[in-house]
C-alpha positions in Angstrom: -1.7 12.3 49.2 -1.9 8.8 47.7 -4.4 9.9 45.1 -2.1 12.8 44.1 0.8 10.4 43.7 -1.3 8.0 41.6 -2.5 10.9 39.4 1.1 12.1 38.9 2.2 8.6 38.0 -0.6 8.2 35.5 0.1 11.6 34.0 3.7 10.7 33.6 2.8 7.5 31.8 0.4 9.3 29.6 3.1 11.8 28.7 5.6 9.0 27.9 3.0 7.3 25.7 2.1 10.6 23.9 5.8 11.2 23.2 6.2 7.6 21.8 3.1 8.1 19.7 4.4 11.3 18.3 7.7 9.7 17.5 6.0 6.7 15.8 3.9 9.1 13.8 7.0 11.0 12.6 8.6 7.7 11.6 5.5 6.7 9.7 5.4 10.0 7.8 9.1 9.6 6.9 8.5 6.0 5.7 5.5 7.1 3.7 7.5 9.9 2.1 10.4 7.6 1.2 7.9 5.0 -0.2 6.1 7.6 -2.3 9.4 9.0 -3.6 10.8 5.5 -4.6 7.4 4.7 -6.2 7.5 7.8 -8.3 11.1 7.1 -9.3 10.2 3.6 -10.4 7.2 4.8 -12.4 9.4 7.4 -14.1 12.0 4.7 -15.1 11.9 2.7 -18.3 10.6 -0.5 -16.6 8.0 1.5 -14.6 6.8 3.2 -17.8 6.6 -0.1 -19.6 4.6 -1.7 -16.7 2.3 1.3 -16.4 1.6 1.4 -20.2 1.0 -2.4 -20.3 -1.4 -2.2 -17.4 -3.2 0.7 -19.1 -3.6 -1.2 -22.4 -4.8 -4.3 -20.6 -7.3 -2.2 -18.6 -8.6 -0.7 -21.8 -9.0 -4.1 -23.4 -10.8 -5.8 -20.5 -14.2 -5.4 -22.1 -13.1 -6.2 -25.7 -14.8 -9.2 -27.3 -11.6 -11.0 -28.2 -10.3 -10.7 -24.7 -13.5 -12.1 -23.2 -13.3 -15.0 -25.7 -9.6 -15.6 -24.8 -10.4 -15.6 -21.0 -13.3 -18.0 -21.5 -11.1 -20.4 -23.6 -8.4 -20.3 -21.0 -11.0 -21.2 -18.3 -12.4 -24.0 -20.4 -8.9 -25.4 -21.0 -8.1 -25.1 -17.3 -11.3 -26.9 -16.3 -10.8 -29.7 -18.9 -7.3 -30.5 -17.5 -5.3 -29.7 -20.7 
């Protein structure tokens, strides 16, 4: 009798936690959908395209000799205290 009541109580708690988990999962999916949609909107806008293009150009130039020289000069200037 006592074990049956304890099992029933535990099962009810598990069911409540499962429902909460499902609801949190749905909220997370909705948040991720909205975040993805707003990100895609931003990337399709003029500032987003500019940012994306600039990042692409800088990414392409990261191994270029002049960029390496510029980075090393900036580090030297930073270390020398100028």
